[in-house]
PLY file of the C-alpha trace (Angstrom):
ply
format ascii 1.0
element vertex 247
property float x
property float y
property float z
element edge 246
property int vertex1
property int vertex2
end_header
-5.24 82.40 23.52
-5.78 80.65 20.20
-3.60 80.63 17.10
-1.83 83.78 15.99
-0.99 85.04 12.51
1.02 88.08 11.48
0.47 89.57 8.03
2.28 92.54 6.55
0.47 94.84 4.15
-2.78 93.54 5.54
-4.99 96.62 5.46
-6.09 96.54 1.81
-6.16 94.56 -1.43
-4.82 91.02 -1.29
-3.75 91.59 2.30
-7.25 92.46 3.45
-8.62 89.34 1.78
-6.01 87.18 3.48
-6.69 88.78 6.88
-10.36 87.87 6.52
-9.47 84.32 5.46
-7.13 83.80 8.42
-9.76 85.18 10.79
-12.38 82.85 9.32
-9.93 79.99 9.94
-9.83 80.97 13.62
-6.60 82.94 13.81
-6.05 86.07 15.84
-4.47 88.41 13.30
-1.84 91.11 13.69
-1.41 93.41 10.69
0.51 96.55 9.91
-0.35 99.75 8.12
2.02 102.53 7.09
0.27 105.84 6.45
-2.13 107.75 8.65
-4.72 107.56 5.88
-4.70 103.75 6.20
-5.20 103.80 9.96
-8.98 104.00 9.93
-9.27 101.18 7.40
-6.88 98.97 9.37
-8.71 99.54 12.64
-12.05 98.89 10.93
-10.71 95.60 9.59
-9.71 94.52 13.10
-13.20 95.33 14.35
-14.72 93.41 11.47
-12.88 90.18 12.25
-13.82 90.50 15.91
-17.51 90.89 15.11
-17.81 88.45 12.20
-15.43 85.68 13.28
-15.05 86.04 17.03
-11.27 86.31 16.92
-9.05 89.09 18.17
-6.86 91.39 16.12
-4.31 94.14 16.31
-3.31 96.85 13.82
0.13 98.40 14.24
1.53 101.41 12.37
4.88 100.15 11.11
6.91 100.68 7.95
8.25 97.16 7.42
10.90 98.40 5.02
12.89 99.09 8.20
14.13 96.31 10.52
13.26 98.15 13.73
9.72 98.73 12.48
9.41 95.01 11.72
10.57 94.31 15.25
7.94 96.69 16.59
5.26 94.71 14.73
6.46 91.31 15.94
6.98 92.52 19.51
3.43 93.89 19.57
2.10 90.51 18.45
4.08 88.72 21.18
2.98 91.20 23.84
-0.69 90.73 22.99
-0.96 87.08 22.04
2.04 85.33 23.60
5.25 83.92 22.17
3.76 81.34 19.81
3.39 82.66 16.27
1.67 80.07 14.12
1.55 81.79 10.74
3.52 84.59 9.11
2.33 86.05 5.82
4.74 88.46 4.17
2.64 90.50 1.76
3.84 94.12 1.92
4.67 95.53 -1.49
5.05 98.66 -3.60
5.92 99.28 -7.24
7.58 102.02 -9.26
6.43 101.22 -12.83
9.39 103.01 -14.36
11.89 102.26 -17.07
15.11 100.98 -15.53
16.89 104.03 -16.95
14.49 106.35 -15.13
14.76 104.61 -11.77
16.80 106.37 -9.12
18.82 104.48 -6.50
16.47 105.90 -3.86
13.41 104.48 -5.62
14.74 100.99 -6.29
16.36 100.76 -2.85
13.04 101.66 -1.24
11.25 99.02 -3.30
13.78 96.32 -2.43
13.54 97.27 1.24
9.75 96.85 1.26
9.30 93.99 -1.23
12.20 91.78 -0.18
14.08 92.98 2.87
10.90 93.26 4.95
10.27 89.57 4.22
13.77 88.66 5.37
13.43 90.87 8.44
10.09 89.41 9.51
11.24 85.82 8.91
14.39 86.54 10.93
12.32 87.92 13.81
9.61 85.25 13.80
11.70 82.16 13.12
13.11 81.78 16.68
9.58 81.53 18.05
8.61 78.92 15.47
11.79 76.91 16.13
11.04 76.97 19.87
7.50 75.74 19.19
8.78 73.14 16.68
6.13 74.20 14.18
5.10 77.11 12.02
3.96 78.19 8.59
5.33 81.05 6.52
3.72 82.16 3.27
5.56 84.74 1.21
3.65 86.65 -1.47
5.69 86.99 -4.63
4.26 87.72 -8.09
4.15 86.33 -11.58
6.75 89.07 -12.09
9.12 86.95 -10.02
8.79 84.14 -12.54
9.03 86.11 -15.77
10.43 89.40 -17.03
8.18 92.45 -17.12
9.14 95.70 -18.83
9.43 98.73 -16.56
9.31 96.41 -13.56
12.97 95.42 -13.28
13.30 96.26 -9.58
9.94 94.64 -8.81
10.84 91.45 -10.68
14.21 91.30 -8.91
12.58 91.58 -5.50
9.85 89.07 -6.25
12.37 86.55 -7.60
14.31 87.04 -4.39
11.20 86.19 -2.38
11.00 82.81 -4.09
14.66 82.10 -3.30
14.11 83.15 0.30
11.23 80.70 0.68
13.18 77.81 -0.79
16.24 78.43 1.37
14.20 78.68 4.55
12.19 75.59 3.66
15.35 73.50 3.38
16.98 74.88 6.51
13.98 74.72 8.82
12.05 71.71 7.57
13.61 69.66 10.35
11.91 72.01 12.81
8.51 71.30 11.22
8.36 74.79 9.76
6.90 75.04 6.26
7.71 77.94 3.95
5.93 78.46 0.64
5.31 81.18 -1.92
2.22 82.46 -3.72
2.99 84.23 -7.01
-0.27 85.83 -8.19
-0.95 86.76 -11.77
-3.42 89.52 -12.66
-5.86 89.97 -9.78
-8.70 92.46 -9.44
-7.52 94.88 -6.78
-7.93 98.64 -6.43
-4.57 99.05 -8.15
-5.67 97.12 -11.22
-9.07 98.82 -11.31
-7.28 102.15 -11.33
-5.06 101.18 -14.27
-5.67 101.86 -17.96
-8.60 99.53 -18.61
-7.87 99.31 -22.33
-4.43 97.95 -21.50
-5.95 95.60 -18.93
-8.37 94.27 -21.56
-5.48 93.52 -23.91
-3.60 91.64 -21.19
-6.75 89.72 -20.31
-6.90 88.33 -23.84
-3.67 86.46 -23.17
-5.07 84.55 -20.19
-6.12 81.00 -21.21
-8.98 80.94 -18.69
-10.15 84.28 -20.11
-10.64 85.98 -16.76
-8.70 88.11 -14.32
-8.43 86.56 -10.89
-10.20 87.66 -7.73
-8.78 88.34 -4.27
-10.55 85.18 -3.07
-8.40 83.14 -5.45
-5.32 84.21 -3.50
-6.83 83.91 -0.03
-8.06 80.43 -0.98
-4.52 79.52 -1.98
-3.32 80.82 1.37
-5.81 78.60 3.19
-4.50 75.58 1.29
-0.87 76.32 2.13
-1.62 76.96 5.81
-3.31 73.56 6.08
-1.17 71.51 3.65
1.13 69.70 6.08
3.28 68.03 3.41
3.90 71.07 1.22
7.01 73.21 1.65
9.43 75.09 -0.57
6.81 75.40 -3.30
5.70 78.32 -5.44
2.04 78.30 -6.43
1.03 80.81 -9.11
-2.72 81.44 -9.47
-2.54 83.17 -12.87
-5.26 81.72 -15.09
-2.69 79.85 -17.17
-0.90 82.92 -18.58
2.35 81.41 -17.30
2.94 77.70 -16.86
6.38 77.32 -15.20
0 1
1 2
2 3
3 4
4 5
5 6
6 7
7 8
8 9
9 10
10 11
11 12
12 13
13 14
14 15
15 16
16 17
17 18
18 19
19 20
20 21
21 22
22 23
23 24
24 25
25 26
26 27
27 28
28 29
29 30
30 31
31 32
32 33
33 34
34 35
35 36
36 37
37 38
38 39
39 40
40 41
41 42
42 43
43 44
44 45
45 46
46 47
47 48
48 49
49 50
50 51
51 52
52 53
53 54
54 55
55 56
56 57
57 58
58 59
59 60
60 61
61 62
62 63
63 64
64 65
65 66
66 67
67 68
68 69
69 70
70 71
71 72
72 73
73 74
74 75
75 76
76 77
77 78
78 79
79 80
80 81
81 82
82 83
83 84
84 85
85 86
86 87
87 88
88 89
89 90
90 91
91 92
92 93
93 94
94 95
95 96
96 97
97 98
98 99
99 100
100 101
101 102
102 103
103 104
104 105
105 106
106 107
107 108
108 109
109 110
110 111
111 112
112 113
113 114
114 115
115 116
116 117
117 118
118 119
119 120
120 121
121 122
122 123
123 124
124 125
125 126
126 127
127 128
128 129
129 130
130 131
131 132
132 133
133 134
134 135
135 136
136 137
137 138
138 139
139 140
140 141
141 142
142 143
143 144
144 145
145 146
146 147
147 148
148 149
149 150
150 151
151 152
152 153
153 154
154 155
155 156
156 157
157 158
158 159
159 160
160 161
161 162
162 163
163 164
164 165
165 166
166 167
167 168
168 169
169 170
170 171
171 172
172 173
173 174
174 175
175 176
176 177
177 178
178 179
179 180
180 181
181 182
182 183
183 184
184 185
185 186
186 187
187 188
188 189
189 190
190 191
191 192
192 193
193 194
194 195
195 196
196 197
197 198
198 199
199 200
200 201
201 202
202 203
203 204
204 205
205 206
206 207
207 208
208 209
209 210
210 211
211 212
212 213
213 214
214 215
215 216
216 217
217 218
218 219
219 220
220 221
221 222
222 223
223 224
224 225
225 226
226 227
227 228
228 229
229 230
230 231
231 232
232 233
233 234
234 235
235 236
236 237
237 238
238 239
239 240
240 241
241 242
242 243
243 244
244 245
245 246
């Protein structure tokens, strides 16, 4: 039935680009979407990879901030494509963009549930299948915010730092099972979210990038392709950020 990849937050932005990359690499792709307004876009993306790349796909409505919803996503992938999951990409994410003093417990708990706990949930659900197969690749999408402090992004930075720690811990524990776990921590990337931001502020931030440009979605999906195929790379964090941060 071919190779299978699961990607959370795959219906738009970086996720959409990574779905297309995985499909081009020959993977059947299972992705989730949350809201009804994303349903049409998610289904259209599945049709696109079928037509353009000859692979199969599946879009499941699931809020991965909840463990049972993560299980629904993974179970759907197993039911359709069998019990061998080759690649897991944890990409789901939200932000609040609020001063820490203005954050409510409900808002930061929701963000942590989506941006960190969903990653733990999906890894917990997928790992037994990878251990049984004695191989697998997990790529967790963090952010440059997980490597540096960002004002009015305290909860986001905390979650994204946690993602890096999750990847490292899993890489050590499951390396003996030939399972590789790595992190991508993007810098500023042209997505709908960035295009909808204050462009004057974006221009100021751009001036601080040594390469002088904001990254493209393809820069992240290209990084994903490398990590999926790099058989001797695990526990690493790669940050495509144009040089604005050099950890």
